[in-house]
N, C-alpha and C positions, 0 to 999 in steps of 0.2 A: 038376579041379573035383569037389567032393563030391556025393553023391546029394542031400544036404540042400540045397546051393546050387542044384542043378538044379531041385529042387522049388520052392524059393523063387522062382527066376526064372520058372518056369511060372505060378505064382500071380500074381506082380506083372504079368506080361504080360496077365492077364485083367482088370486094373483099368481100367474105361473112362474116357475123358476126362471131366472134370467131377466125378469121384469120387476118393476117397482111401481107403486102408486104413492102419491103424496097424501099427507093427512087430510088436506083439503079435498082431494079427489074422493077419498073414502067418505068424508062428511057429506059431500054433495050427492054421491050415489046413495047414501043412507037417508037422504031426504032433508038434511039440515046443513046447508052449506057453511054456516057460521060456526060449526061445532068441531073444528079441527082439534082443539085442545081436548075435547071429550073423547075424540078418537084416540089421541095419545094416552089418555087415562085408561081407556079400554085396553089398549095394547099393553100397558104396563101391568095389567091384571090378568092377562091371558094365561089360562091354565093348560092349554093344549097347543103347544107350538108346532107339533107335527101336523095338526089340522089347520091351524091359523098361523101362517108364517109371518108373524109380526115384524120380522127383520126386513121384510120387503116394503115397509112403509117408511117414507123419508120426508124431510122437509120440502117446502114448496120450491126451494132453490137447489134441491138435491142433497142438502146437508144431512149428516147423521145427527139424529137426536138420541136421547137415551135409549138404551136397550137393557131391559131388566134381567136378561139372561146372559150376562157376560160383558156388558158395556159396549161402547161405540166401536172399539177395536174389533171385538168379536163380530158385531153386526157388519162392519166393513169387510172382514175376512169371509164371512158367509156369503155376502153378495158377490165378492170377487170370485169365489169358488163356483158360483152359479153362472158366471160370465157376464155379470152386470158391468156395463161400461162406466168407467170412472174418469173424472177430470179432477186430478189432485185428490183432495179428501172428500169430494162430492160425487154423487152419481151424475153421469151425463144424461140428463132427462131427455135430451133430443134423441138418444139412442135406446135408452132402457125403460122409458116410461110406457107402461101398458095399462089399459083400462080393463079392470076385471069384468068378465061377462056375467052381469047380474040378471040377464034375461031368463036364465034357466030356472 
């Protein structure tokens, strides 16, 4: 596992239930703002969904992208159960976007 992937997993682990971050948010916080696709790849290879809640990472417009553990429908259902605000098929980022606390 690369240092970048480890950093990404640490950041995603800080996203609280009921909030989301975008792939771009995570890439920026990991120190590489242009690496949103690499964040997506890291999420697809996540081996510990209990610690790294990859379902809380969404597209820059709130859209659902793939979810390796049941598909987009499962991802949407999980977010809805956590109380994430939706606008149609997308997350309402104005209400549910949260920045992980990476200062700890």
